[in-house]
N, C-alpha and C positions, 0 to 999 in steps of 0.2 A: 449580509450586506454586500452588494456587488460594487466593486471598485472600477471595473472596466467591462467592456463588452465581451461576452463569451466568444471564443474563437469559432469560426465556421468549421463545419466538418472537414473542409478541404485545407484549412490552414495547417501548416506543418512546422516542425522543428527538426533541426539536423544535429545529430550527436555523432561525433567521429565519422562523419560522412554518410551516416545512415539516416534516412528521412522517416519521420513518424508523423502522420496526420493526427489532428485532434480526434478524428473518428476512429483511427487505429487504437488510440489510447482508451477512448470511451468504450469501444467494443470489448477490448481485453478486460477492462475493469468490471464492466457489467456482467460479462459471462463468468469471470472469476468469482464474483460474489454470489452469483446464482449457484455455482458449484459449492462454494463454502457453506451456504445455507442447507445444502443436502448432504454434507459430509458428516458422518457420525462423530468424528474426533473434533472437528472445528466448529460445528454449529453451536455447541455449548458456549464457548467463550464469546462467540459473536452474537449471542442473544442480547448483549448490551446495546446492539445497534437497534434503535427504535424506528428509524426512518431510512430504509434502504436506498430509495432514490437520492436522498440528500447525501448519504454516505458515498454512493457511487459518484455523485457530482464532485464531492470534496476530494476523493481519492484520484479521480481523473485529473483534477486541478493539481494535486500533489505531484503526479507523474509528469504532467505538462511542464510544471516549473522545474522539476529535476532534470528534464531534457532540454531546458533552456528557453522555454516559452515564457511569455510575459504573464504576470499575475493578473487574474481577473476576478478573484474572490478574496475576501478578507477572512482568513482562517487563523485563529489563535487557539491552538489546542496543544496539549502536552502528550505526544504519542507514547512516551515511555510510561508515564503514570496510567494512561488509558489501557495500554496493553498489559501492564502489571496487574491492575485490578480486575482485568478480564480473565486472568489466569494464564497469561502467556508464559511459555517456557521453551527450552531448546527442542524438545520433542514435537511440540506443536509447530514450531518454526519449520522443522524438517518437513512435516506434512504440508504446511502452508506453501512452502517452496515447490514441492512436488506438484501440487495442484496448479500453482501459478505458472510453472514452466510448461505443464501440459496445455494450459490455456494459451500461453504465448504461441506454442507450436500450432495450435488450431487456427489462429488468426493472422499470423505474420510470416514474413519471409525468413529464411534461415539467417540472413544477416541481421535482421531486426531481433530475432530470437536470441542470437548470440550476445548482442550488446545489452539487451534488457535483462537477460539471465545474469550476466556479470554484475550489472548494477544492482539487481534485486538480491543477489547473494551477498554483496558488500553491505547493502543497507540492512539486510537481515542479521548479519553477523554483528554489525554495530548496535542494532536494537537489542540483540541478545545480551551483549556485554553491558549495555546501559541498564537493561532490565535486571541483571544480576547485581549491579551496583545499587540500583534503586531498592532491590530486595534487602540488601545488607543495611542500607540507610534506614529503610522503613522499619525493619525489625529492631534496629538499635533504638529508634525513637519510641517504639512501642515498649521496649524493655526499660527505658528510662522514664517513661511517663506513668 
């Protein structure tokens, strides 16, 4: 369900003085998930994605919002549960970040790469911690049921 018009390719957001166009974000996300589908370690957990164009659209929106852009999609999903049930763990996160950072360097300036790398590392660490907490909670619920 669309809540607002999708930004044009040239619309941009600025984070810490660094400008990202919507097209920058879309290109990074699209190329990254192409690489993920070909990676022997990560393609397994990502088999849960049934509609890649939709996934790329949603993740482009995620990053657009993270960088301060206005919301243009209605997304209501639980990333911790989704990643947990797909088999996410710290080892896969490390591989994910290597590929993501390689993709950033392919498409962006060094200033853009630096800030997006810092943000992705922070989000990755947060997701890993939440995933571990979710695992403990999920296992305790299975044990009590």
